[in-house]
VEXNUKE-565626 format. One record per residue (C-alpha): residue number from 0; residue in one letter; x, y, z. Coordinates in pm, whole numbers, plus 32768, in hexadecimal, padded with zeros to 4 digits. Example, Ala and Ser with C-alpha at 12.3 -4.5 7.8 and 13.67 -1.06 7.14 Angstrom:
0  A  84CE  7E3E  830C $
1  S  8557  7F96  82CA $
END
This chain:
0  X  8C30  AE28  736B $
1  X  8C47  AF78  7416 $
2  X  8BAC  B0B5  738F $
3  X  8C28  B20D  73EF $
4  X  8B2F  B32A  7401 $
5  X  8B98  B494  7423 $
6  X  8A9C  B593  749F $
7  X  8AE6  B705  74AC $
8  X  8A2F  B826  7547 $
9  X  8A3D  B969  760C $
10  X  8A1A  B9EC  776C $
11  X  893D  BB21  776E $
12  X  8980  BC3E  778B $
13  X  8AB6  BC06  76B5 $
14  X  8B5F  BD3C  7743 $
15  X  8B70  BC8F  7898 $
16  X  8CAA  BBD5  7823 $
17  X  8C5E  BA92  78E1 $
18  X  8D73  B98E  78F5 $
19  X  8D59  B829  7978 $
20  X  8E82  B73C  796A $
21  X  8E61  B5EF  78BA $
22  X  8D80  B4F8  7972 $
23  X  8D80  B383  7923 $
24  X  8C6D  B296  7998 $
25  X  8C47  B122  7951 $
26  X  8AE0  B0A8  796D $
27  X  8AD9  AF64  7A31 $
28  X  899B  AED4  799E $
29  X  89FE  AEFB  782F $
30  X  8B76  AF2A  7830 $
31  X  8B48  B066  7761 $
32  X  8C49  B177  779B $
33  X  8BF4  B2E8  779B $
34  X  8CE3  B40B  77A2 $
35  X  8C8F  B57C  77A2 $
36  X  8D2A  B6CD  77D8 $
37  X  8CCC  B83B  77B9 $
38  X  8DC2  B93A  7731 $
39  X  8D61  BAA7  7710 $
40  X  8BF0  BA41  7729 $
41  X  8C17  B941  760C $
42  X  8BAA  B7E0  7666 $
43  X  8C52  B6A8  75DA $
44  X  8BAE  B55E  763F $
45  X  8C13  B405  75BF $
46  X  8B73  B2B1  75F1 $
47  X  8C0D  B160  759A $
48  X  8B00  B058  757E $
49  X  8ABB  AF0E  74D3 $
50  X  896D  AF8C  7450 $
51  X  893C  B029  72F9 $
52  X  883E  B13D  7333 $
53  X  872D  B1B3  724A $
54  X  869B  B313  7259 $
55  X  85C0  B2C1  7385 $
56  X  86EC  B22C  7434 $
57  X  87B8  B365  73F3 $
58  X  86A2  B43B  7482 $
59  X  869D  B363  75BA $
60  X  8816  B385  75CE $
61  X  87EF  B4FF  75BE $
62  X  870C  B4FA  76EF $
63  X  8803  B41B  77A7 $
64  X  8926  B502  774E $
65  X  8865  B637  77B8 $
66  X  8815  B597  7907 $
67  X  8981  B537  7948 $
68  X  8A0E  B689  78E9 $
69  X  88F9  B749  7998 $
70  X  8949  B697  7ADF $
71  X  8AAC  B71F  7ADA $
72  X  8A51  B879  7A5A $
73  X  8935  B89F  7B58 $
74  X  8A27  B841  7C6D $
75  X  8B1B  B94C  7BF8 $
76  X  8A02  BA4A  7BD6 $
77  X  898D  BA0D  7D3A $
78  X  8AE7  BA37  7DCC $
79  X  8B2E  BB83  7D20 $
80  X  89C9  BC0B  7D0F $
81  X  8998  BBFB  7B95 $
82  X  8873  BB86  7AC2 $
83  X  88E4  BAB8  7997 $
84  X  8826  B9F4  7891 $
85  X  88AD  B8F7  779A $
86  X  885A  B88C  763A $
87  X  88D2  B75B  757A $
88  X  88CC  B7B8  740B $
89  X  8942  B68F  733D $
90  X  89AD  B522  7340 $
91  X  8AB4  B48B  725A $
92  X  8B0C  B31C  7223 $
93  X  8C47  B31F  7146 $
94  X  8C4D  B1B0  70DC $
95  X  8AFA  B1B4  7033 $
96  X  8B10  B327  6FE9 $
97  X  89D7  B360  70B7 $
98  X  8997  B4CD  7105 $
99  X  885D  B551  71AE $
100  X  8815  B6BD  7200 $
101  X  8717  B6C3  7318 $
102  X  85E2  B792  72D7 $
103  X  8520  B869  73CB $
104  X  83C8  B7DC  7383 $
105  X  82FF  B6BB  7407 $
106  X  827E  B631  72BD $
107  X  813B  B5A6  734B $
108  X  80EA  B700  73D6 $
109  X  8137  B7BB  7296 $
110  X  805E  B6BE  71DD $
111  X  7F31  B733  72A8 $
112  X  7F35  B862  71BE $
113  X  7EAD  B950  72C4 $
114  X  7F40  BA70  71FF $
115  X  7E23  BA34  7108 $
116  X  7D28  BA7A  721E $
117  X  7DCA  BBAB  72BD $
118  X  7EC8  BC81  7209 $
119  X  7FEC  BD1F  72C4 $
120  X  7F5C  BE7F  72AC $
121  X  7E1B  BE11  7358 $
122  X  7EDE  BD69  746E $
123  X  7FB2  BEA0  74A5 $
124  X  7E71  BF6C  74C1 $
125  X  7DF4  BE7D  75CE $
126  X  7F41  BEA1  7682 $
127  X  7EF3  C015  769E $
128  X  7D8D  BFDD  7713 $
129  X  7D01  BF82  7869 $
130  X  7D6D  BE1B  7821 $
131  X  7ED8  BE79  77E8 $
132  X  7F51  BE5A  794E $
133  X  7EE1  BCEE  7951 $
134  X  7F4C  BC94  77F0 $
135  X  80AA  BD22  7818 $
136  X  80ED  BC48  7947 $
137  X  8045  BB20  789D $
138  X  810E  BB33  775B $
139  X  824E  BB61  7820 $
140  X  8207  BA15  78CC $
141  X  81B9  B96B  7780 $
142  X  830A  B9DA  76F7 $
143  X  83AE  B937  7823 $
144  X  82D9  B7FE  77F1 $
145  X  837B  B7D7  769B $
146  X  84D9  B839  7708 $
147  X  84E8  B763  7847 $
148  X  844B  B611  77EF $
149  X  847F  B56F  7944 $
150  X  83A8  B680  79E2 $
151  X  82A5  B6A4  78CD $
152  X  8178  B630  799E $
153  X  81C8  B72D  7AAF $
154  X  81D5  B850  79BD $
155  X  80A1  B7D7  7901 $
156  X  7FCC  B7C4  7A39 $
157  X  8046  B914  7ABB $
158  X  7FF4  B9B2  7969 $
159  X  7E90  B92F  7982 $
160  X  7E69  B98E  7AF0 $
161  X  7ED7  BAF1  7AA3 $
162  X  7DB3  BB1E  79B2 $
163  X  7CB5  BABA  7ABB $
164  X  7D13  BBF8  7B74 $
165  X  7C61  BCBF  7A66 $
166  X  7B1D  BC2B  7AE9 $
167  X  7B87  BC49  7C56 $
168  X  7BC5  BDBD  7C20 $
169  X  7A84  BDF0  7B5A $
170  X  7967  BD73  7C2E $
171  X  79BA  BC15  7CAB $
172  X  799B  BC09  7E26 $
173  X  7AAD  BB06  7E5C $
174  X  7BA7  BA2A  7DA5 $
175  X  7AB5  B907  7D7C $
176  X  79B8  B9EA  7CD5 $
177  X  7ACB  BA80  7BFA $
178  X  7B31  B924  7B84 $
179  X  79C3  B8CF  7B3E $
180  X  7991  BA0A  7A70 $
181  X  7AD8  B9C7  79BB $
182  X  7A66  B868  7958 $
183  X  7906  B8D8  78FC $
184  X  796E  B9FF  7826 $
185  X  7A79  B935  776F $
186  X  79B2  B7EE  7764 $
187  X  7AD3  B732  7803 $
188  X  7AA2  B5F3  78CC $
189  X  7B1E  B5E1  7A30 $
190  X  7BC0  B492  79DC $
191  X  7CA1  B52F  78D6 $
192  X  7D1D  B636  79CA $
193  X  7D4D  B537  7AE0 $
194  X  7E25  B461  79F9 $
195  X  7F10  B589  79C8 $
196  X  7F07  B5D9  7B3C $
197  X  7F5A  B470  7B92 $
198  X  8086  B47D  7AAA $
199  X  80F8  B5C5  7B46 $
200  X  80C6  B56F  7CB6 $
201  X  8211  B4BB  7CFA $
202  X  82D4  B5E2  7C6B $
203  X  81F0  B6E7  7D09 $
204  X  822A  B64C  7E5E $
205  X  83A2  B62C  7E2D $
206  X  83B7  B4B0  7E24 $
207  X  84C0  B44A  7D23 $
208  X  84A4  B2D7  7D7A $
209  X  8333  B2A5  7D2F $
210  X  830D  B1FA  7BDF $
211  X  826F  B2C8  7AC9 $
212  X  8189  B1E4  7A04 $
213  X  80C4  B2E2  793A $
214  X  8100  B2FD  77C5 $
215  X  81B0  B449  7783 $
216  X  811D  B46A  7627 $
217  X  7FBB  B442  76AD $
218  X  7FFE  B53C  77C2 $
219  X  8088  B639  76CB $
220  X  7F7B  B614  75BE $
221  X  7E66  B61E  76C2 $
222  X  7EF9  B759  775B $
223  X  7F1F  B804  760B $
224  X  7DB3  B7B1  75BE $
225  X  7D3E  B843  770A $
226  X  7E09  B981  76DB $
227  X  7D86  B9A5  7578 $
228  X  7C22  B988  75FC $
229  X  7C69  BAA0  76F4 $
230  X  7CFB  BB7C  75E3 $
231  X  7BC3  BB4A  750F $
232  X  7AEC  BB97  7641 $
233  X  7BB6  BCD5  7678 $
234  X  7B83  BD37  750A $
235  X  7A0B  BD08  7524 $
236  X  79F8  BDCA  7669 $
237  X  7ACA  BEE9  75E3 $
238  X  79F0  BF06  74AD $
239  X  78A6  BEFB  756D $
END
């Protein structure tokens, strides 16, 4: 029995009026058929498969659809010198009346409840302090870690590495000493950081064929914990 899934989304910025003619691909390993097009920056993506997907399956399908569409849109962007982004918004399965609107959160990160430890106003104040230049770059990378799952380890490690420059620019004589001060002040083990670095290395060095074996959830939660420790360090230092 075949199931048809329809995913819709947008190419950003919408005013760019991106158009891609209908593209049909049959996947050899599964026999699934995908078809997608972009009309006036609106994405329509269908998948015919023999698998009935639950919510997790639909989320995985979203990542697959984003990757397929992004490949075409990035190619177009390169050729005409434009920077596009894409977003898949919802998935519909008409037969079972399944309809999922994709959220913007990673549930396991929101469940850390860090907002109970630092309120938004305090974080904005830190952004305007001596720590701001590092935190702004760091939080930019963490946004990308959520938005681009296949590259999450790269963005996570770069976010952490950025914060070490606070110590390098405030007394540490070299990078090794800056990393040591970073770990000591935040009480972070070297092993935890090296796990994230190991996950990031294939992407950092531009090797798309090297297998990524690290658990993305562990990389993300560990990174969020490290960044939170730095924010609390910054709060203490600012109040001293």
